[in-house]
C-alpha positions in Angstrom: -40.9 -28.1 29.0 -42.2 -25.0 27.7 -40.0 -23.3 25.8 -39.8 -19.7 23.9 -37.6 -19.2 21.1 -36.2 -16.3 19.5 -35.3 -16.6 16.1 -37.3 -19.3 15.6 -38.2 -18.5 11.9 -33.8 -18.9 11.1 -32.1 -21.6 10.3 -30.8 -22.3 13.4 -33.9 -22.0 15.7 -36.4 -23.7 13.6 -34.6 -27.0 13.5 -34.4 -26.4 17.4 -38.1 -26.0 17.2 -38.5 -29.0 15.1 -36.2 -31.5 17.8 -38.5 -29.9 21.0 -41.4 -30.6 20.1 -40.4 -34.1 18.9 -38.9 -34.1 22.4 -42.5 -33.8 23.0 -42.1 -29.7 24.6 -44.5 -27.1 23.9 -42.9 -24.6 21.8 -43.7 -20.1 21.2 -41.6 -18.5 19.0 -40.6 -14.4 18.6 -38.9 -13.3 15.4 -39.1 -10.3 13.3 -39.0 -12.2 9.8 -35.9 -10.4 9.0 -33.4 -13.2 8.8 -36.4 -16.2 9.3 -39.5 -16.4 7.1 -43.0 -17.5 6.9 -41.8 -20.9 5.2 -40.1 -21.8 7.6 -43.2 -21.1 10.4 -45.7 -23.2 8.0 -42.8 -26.1 7.8 -42.8 -26.3 11.7 -46.6 -26.2 11.8 -47.0 -29.0 8.8 -44.4 -31.3 11.3 -46.3 -30.2 14.1 -46.0 -27.5 15.7 -48.6 -25.6 17.7 -47.4 -22.7 19.5 -47.8 -19.3 19.0 -45.7 -16.3 17.5 -45.3 -13.2 17.3 -43.6 -11.1 14.4 -41.7 -8.8 16.4 -38.4 -6.9 17.4 -36.7 -8.9 20.8 -36.0 -5.2 21.5 -39.9 -4.2 21.6 -40.8 -4.3 24.7 -44.8 -3.1 24.5 -45.7 -6.0 21.5 -43.3 -8.1 23.3 -44.7 -7.6 26.7 -48.3 -8.3 25.4 -46.8 -11.3 24.1 -45.5 -13.2 27.5 -48.2 -11.3 29.8 -50.1 -14.6 31.4 -47.2 -16.6 29.9 -44.8 -19.6 31.9 -41.6 -20.4 31.0 -38.8 -23.0 31.4 -36.3 -22.1 29.7 -35.8 -19.2 26.7 -33.3 -19.7 23.6 -32.3 -17.1 21.8 -30.9 -17.2 18.8 -32.5 -13.8 16.7 -29.2 -11.9 16.0 -28.2 -10.8 12.6 -24.9 -13.8 12.3 -22.6 -12.8 8.3 -18.7 -11.7 9.9 -18.6 -10.0 6.5 -21.8 -7.6 6.8 -20.6 -6.8 10.1 -17.4 -5.3 9.4 -19.1 -3.1 6.4 -22.2 -2.6 9.1 -21.2 -2.5 12.3 -23.7 -0.3 13.1 -26.8 -2.4 12.1 -24.8 -5.2 13.8 -24.9 -3.3 16.9 -28.3 -2.2 17.5 -30.0 -5.4 16.4 -27.7 -7.9 18.8 -26.5 -6.0 21.3 -29.3 -2.7 21.9 -32.5 -4.8 21.4 -31.3 -7.5 24.1 -31.1 -5.9 27.9 -35.2 -5.2 26.7 -35.7 -8.5 26.0 -34.0 -9.9 28.8 -35.6 -7.1 30.9 -39.1 -8.8 30.3 -39.1 -12.1 30.4 -37.4 -12.0 33.8 -40.0 -9.8 34.8 -42.3 -12.1 33.6 -40.6 -15.5 35.0 -38.3 -16.7 33.2 -35.3 -16.9 34.7 -33.5 -20.0 32.5 -31.8 -18.5 29.4 -29.5 -20.2 26.3 -27.9 -18.3 24.2 -26.7 -18.6 20.6 -23.1 -17.3 20.8 -20.0 -17.9 18.6 -16.3 -18.9 17.9 -15.9 -15.9 16.7 -15.5 -14.9 19.9 -11.9 -15.9 20.1 -10.6 -14.2 17.3 -7.3 -15.9 15.3 -5.9 -18.3 17.4 -2.7 -20.8 16.7 -2.9 -22.4 13.1 -3.5 -26.2 14.6 -4.4 -25.9 17.9 -8.1 -26.9 18.4 -10.0 -23.9 20.9 -11.2 -24.2 24.8 -13.2 -22.3 26.0 -10.4 -20.5 28.4 -8.9 -19.0 25.9 -8.5 -15.0 25.1 -11.2 -13.7 24.6 -9.7 -11.6 21.5 -12.6 -11.2 18.3 -11.6 -9.7 15.5 -14.7 -8.0 13.8 -17.7 -6.6 15.0 -20.1 -9.8 14.8 -18.0 -11.2 17.2 -18.3 -8.1 19.4 -22.2 -8.8 20.2 -22.1 -11.8 21.2 -19.2 -11.1 23.8 -20.9 -8.4 25.0 -24.3 -10.5 25.2 -22.2 -13.2 26.8 -21.0 -10.0 29.3 -24.9 -8.5 30.3 -25.7 -12.2 31.1 -23.2 -13.0 33.7 -23.7 -9.7 35.1 -27.0 -10.1 35.7 -26.5 -13.2 36.7 -23.9 -12.0 39.6 -27.1 -9.7 40.9 -30.1 -12.9 41.1 -28.8 -16.0 42.0 -32.1 -17.1 41.1 -31.6 -16.9 36.8 -29.2 -19.2 34.9 -27.5 -19.1 31.5 -25.7 -21.4 29.1 -24.1 -19.5 25.8 -23.4 -22.3 23.5 -19.5 -20.8 21.1 -20.4 -22.5 17.2 -17.8 -22.8 15.0 -19.5 -23.0 11.5 -23.2 -25.0 11.3 -24.1 -26.7 8.0 -26.8 -29.1 6.5 -29.8 -29.6 7.5 -32.4 -32.2 9.1 -31.7 -35.4 8.1 -34.9 -36.6 7.7 -35.3 -33.6 5.3 -38.0 -32.5 7.8 -37.0 -28.8 7.9 -34.2 -26.7 6.0 -32.7 -23.6 5.6 -35.1 -21.8 3.4 -33.1 -18.4 2.5 -29.5 -20.3 1.6 -29.7 -19.0 -1.5 -29.5 -15.0 0.3 -26.5 -16.3 2.2 -23.1 -15.4 2.6 -21.5 -18.8 4.3 -19.8 -21.1 2.1 -22.0 -24.6 2.1 -25.6 -22.7 1.2 -23.3 -21.0 -1.5 -22.0 -23.8 -3.0 -25.7 -25.5 -3.4 -26.8 -22.3 -4.6 -24.6 -22.8 -7.1 -24.6 -26.4 -8.2 -28.4 -25.5 -8.4 -28.4 -22.5 -10.4 -29.4 -19.9 -8.5 -25.6 -19.0 -8.1 -23.3 -17.9 -11.5 -20.2 -19.1 -9.3 -17.8 -19.9 -6.1 -15.8 -17.1 -4.6 -13.0 -18.4 -2.6 -11.9 -15.3 0.0 -8.1 -15.7 0.0 -5.5 -18.2 -0.5 -2.7 -17.2 1.5 -3.4 -18.3 5.1 -0.9 -19.5 6.6 -3.5 -23.0 6.7 -2.7 -26.1 4.6 -3.6 -25.0 1.4 -4.2 -21.5 2.1 -7.2 -21.0 2.4 -9.7 -20.8 6.4 -9.6 -23.7 8.3 -12.8 -24.4 9.9 -14.8 -27.3 12.3 -18.5 -27.6 11.2 -21.3 -29.5 13.0 -24.8 -30.4 11.5 -27.4 -28.3 12.8 -29.5 -31.9 13.7 -26.7 -32.0 16.2 -26.4 -28.2 17.5 -30.3 -28.5 18.1 -29.1 -31.5 20.8 -27.2 -30.0 22.2 -29.1 -27.0 23.1 -31.6 -29.5 24.4 -29.9 -31.1 26.1 -27.6 -28.2 28.2 -31.2 -26.8 29.5 -30.7 -28.9 32.0 -27.0 -28.1 32.9 -27.2 -24.5 33.4 -24.4 -22.9 35.1 -23.3 -19.7 33.9 -21.2 -20.7 31.8 -20.0 -20.4 27.7 -19.4 -23.6 25.9 -18.0 -24.6 22.9 -19.9 -27.0 20.5 -18.0 -28.1 17.5 -16.8 -31.7 16.2 -13.1 -31.2 16.6 -12.3 -31.9 13.3 -11.2 -28.2 10.6 -11.9 -28.6 7.5 -10.6 -25.6 5.0 -12.6 -23.7 2.4 -11.4 -26.0 -0.7 -12.2 -28.9 1.5 -16.0 -27.5 1.8 -15.6 -26.8 -2.0 -14.7 -30.7 -3.1 -16.7 -32.0 -1.0 -20.3 -30.4 -2.6 -18.8 -31.1 -6.5 -18.7 -34.4 -5.0 -22.4 -34.4 -3.3 -23.9 -32.5 -5.8 -22.6 -33.9 -9.0 -22.8 -30.3 -10.4 -20.3 -28.1 -11.9 -19.6 -24.8 -10.3 -17.1 -22.2 -11.5 -15.3 -21.6 -8.6 -13.3 -18.1 -8.4 -10.2 -17.0 -6.5 -10.5 -13.5 -4.9 -8.8 -11.4 -2.1 -9.8 -12.4 1.5 -12.5 -10.5 3.1 -11.9 -8.5 6.4 -12.8 -10.0 10.0 -11.7 -13.5 8.8 -9.1 -15.4 11.1 -7.0 -18.1 9.8 -8.1 -20.5 12.0 -11.2 -21.7 14.0 -11.6 -25.2 15.4 -13.2 -25.8 18.6 -12.1 -28.6 21.7 -15.3 -29.4 22.4 -14.5 -31.8 25.1 -15.9 -29.7 28.0 -19.3 -29.9 26.8 -18.8 -33.8 25.9 -18.1 -33.8 29.7 -21.0 -32.2 31.3 -23.8 -33.1 29.5 -24.9 -36.6 27.4 -24.4 -34.8 24.3 -21.5 -35.5 21.1 -21.9 -34.4 17.9 -23.3 -37.8 15.1 -23.0 -36.1 11.7 -19.5 -36.1 11.6 -18.4 -36.7 8.4 -18.5 -33.1 5.8 -19.9 -35.1 2.7 -23.2 -36.1 5.0 -23.5 -32.1 6.3 -23.4 -30.9 2.8 -25.4 -33.9 0.9 -28.2 -33.2 3.8 -27.8 -29.4 2.2 -28.3 -30.3 -1.5 -30.9 -33.2 -0.9 -33.0 -29.7 1.0 -32.4 -28.0 -1.4 -33.2 -30.3 -4.1 -36.5 -31.0 -2.5 -37.5 -27.4 -2.2 -36.5 -26.0 -5.6 -37.9 -29.9 -7.1 -34.6 -30.8 -8.7 -33.7 -33.9 -9.8 
């Protein structure tokens, strides 16, 4: 099959591209490289990717249109979004511009050029904060509590509205929770880990001596240890889910996760154990927009497609992230 991947030079997108080419598919990439990097594209080339690359915003109709002209894709996978919850509360207009305003232009472009199968990288942030200890199902109320989650809701709504107007158009949205780790064979990874505000990249950055401390944002949440609880899924498992759902598009959104919640302290402790490095861990105030508890009930997706997460131990996830950092930073 022929795939078009937006955000294919980013962390998740590049892992999906790798899995696709290993399965024998052809892949082209659109990425403006604002949150992705050339190193990821070079690594994909080294691993056998031979597709075309377009450096562009997805909403640049002229550039994207020229790139799509004469091409035929079986499916589009859309990863090109800003994804930092805290940043979205500080810069909401940038998030609405990048994640939402450009999207209808891009969707119109790919449909005009003949592609009517679409997979959206969505998020558990659409649910907001739910009852502690209760995994979230897809029929839970949609109540985002930060601008990032709101942008994902709006894109889901656009896809739903368009699908109702065009019976030929089929899509699926995959709502992930926290994505963790790097390729288990160390073929690709997170090149921009040291710039990120997600917990595991911050921990391995600290272990590598790039950051001077780890901050735990909030210790007064209504959880077992006072820190936020999240469902972590390994990036390889997530990539596999995207490939499997491509043959089962039915205009619905599905949770993707392990169904197990880990607290911030759990993750920090895992990183301390896996890296064997000392880290300065400090406690500070909550960040705006962080719910207490987000954990998936992924059974609907597992019943629909031939997929279950294979990498379910949090130490295996953090270890794969650390091994990638050791590789690209030449650490012992």
